[in-house]
C-alpha positions in Angstrom: 1.3 -13.6 -90.8 -1.4 -11.1 -91.3 -5.0 -12.3 -91.4 -6.9 -11.0 -94.4 -9.8 -8.6 -93.5 -13.1 -9.0 -95.3 -13.8 -5.3 -95.7 -17.5 -5.8 -96.7 -18.1 -7.8 -93.6 -16.3 -5.3 -91.4 -18.3 -2.5 -93.0 -21.5 -4.4 -92.1 -20.2 -4.6 -88.5 -19.8 -0.8 -88.5 -23.2 -0.2 -89.9 -25.0 -2.7 -87.6 -23.2 -1.3 -84.5 -24.2 2.3 -85.4 -27.8 1.2 -86.0 -28.0 -0.9 -82.8 -26.6 1.9 -80.7 -29.3 4.2 -82.0 -32.0 1.6 -81.2 -30.6 1.0 -77.8 -30.3 4.7 -76.9 -33.7 5.5 -78.3 -35.2 2.7 -76.1 -33.4 4.0 -73.0 -34.9 7.5 -73.7 -38.3 6.2 -74.5 -38.8 3.0 -72.5 -42.6 3.0 -72.7 -42.8 3.4 -76.5 -42.0 -0.3 -77.2 -43.5 -2.6 -74.6 -42.1 -5.6 -76.5 -38.5 -4.5 -75.6 -38.3 -6.4 -72.3 -35.1 -7.2 -70.4 -34.4 -10.3 -72.4 -34.6 -8.4 -75.7 -32.5 -5.5 -74.4 -30.0 -8.1 -73.3 -29.9 -9.6 -76.8 -29.6 -6.1 -78.3 -26.6 -5.3 -76.1 -24.9 -8.7 -76.9 -25.3 -8.0 -80.6 -24.0 -4.5 -80.3 -21.0 -5.7 -78.3 -20.4 -8.5 -80.9 -20.4 -6.0 -83.8 -17.9 -3.8 -81.9 -15.7 -6.8 -81.2 -15.8 -7.6 -85.0 -14.5 -4.1 -85.7 -11.9 -4.3 -83.0 -10.6 -7.7 -84.3 -10.1 -6.0 -87.7 -7.7 -3.6 -86.0 -6.6 -0.7 -88.1 -8.9 -1.8 -91.0 -11.8 -1.7 -88.6 -11.0 1.8 -87.5 -10.5 3.0 -91.1 -13.8 1.6 -92.1 -15.5 3.2 -89.1 -13.9 6.5 -90.0 -15.2 6.2 -93.6 -18.7 5.4 -92.3 -18.6 8.5 -90.1 -17.2 10.7 -92.9 -20.1 9.6 -95.1 -22.8 9.7 -92.3 -21.7 12.1 -89.5 -24.4 10.9 -87.1 -24.4 9.9 -83.5 -24.4 6.1 -84.2 -21.4 6.3 -86.4 -19.5 8.6 -84.0 -20.3 6.2 -81.2 -18.8 3.3 -83.1 -15.7 5.3 -83.9 -15.3 6.4 -80.3 -15.6 2.8 -79.0 -12.7 1.8 -81.3 -10.3 4.2 -79.7 -7.5 2.7 -77.5 -8.9 4.2 -74.3 -12.2 2.3 -74.9 -10.4 -1.0 -75.4 -12.3 -3.7 -73.5 -15.3 -1.6 -72.7 -18.6 -3.3 -73.1 -22.0 -1.5 -73.5 -22.9 -2.5 -69.9 -19.8 -0.6 -68.7 -20.8 2.7 -70.2 -22.2 5.7 -68.4 -24.9 6.5 -70.9 -25.5 10.1 -70.0 -21.8 10.8 -70.5 -21.9 9.1 -73.9 -24.8 11.3 -74.9 -23.1 14.5 -73.8 -20.0 13.5 -75.7 -22.0 12.7 -78.9 -24.0 15.9 -78.7 -20.9 18.0 -78.2 -19.2 16.4 -81.3 -22.3 16.2 -83.5 -23.8 19.6 -82.6 
């Protein structure tokens, strides 16, 4: 039996994940610009980002379709990051597993 997907909630996961990726990456590039972003807060941000990605993954094909729609409407790095994290080869990857410089290279090559 298929479980119904609440598309508005899944869309919120996609939007939040894209935003949190941008916040996280910006902080990594500019660590001195926000002294309040200590290890504990970064840890929480990563947990939230992983949780939103998990919400999209649980939604399966609907999660991918919604992420694709978000990227089509907003072809930005955060939305592309989310879409990339939903691909089969990224299954099970957590933010802590990522090689951030490689992610940036990929995003820059695709976004332009």
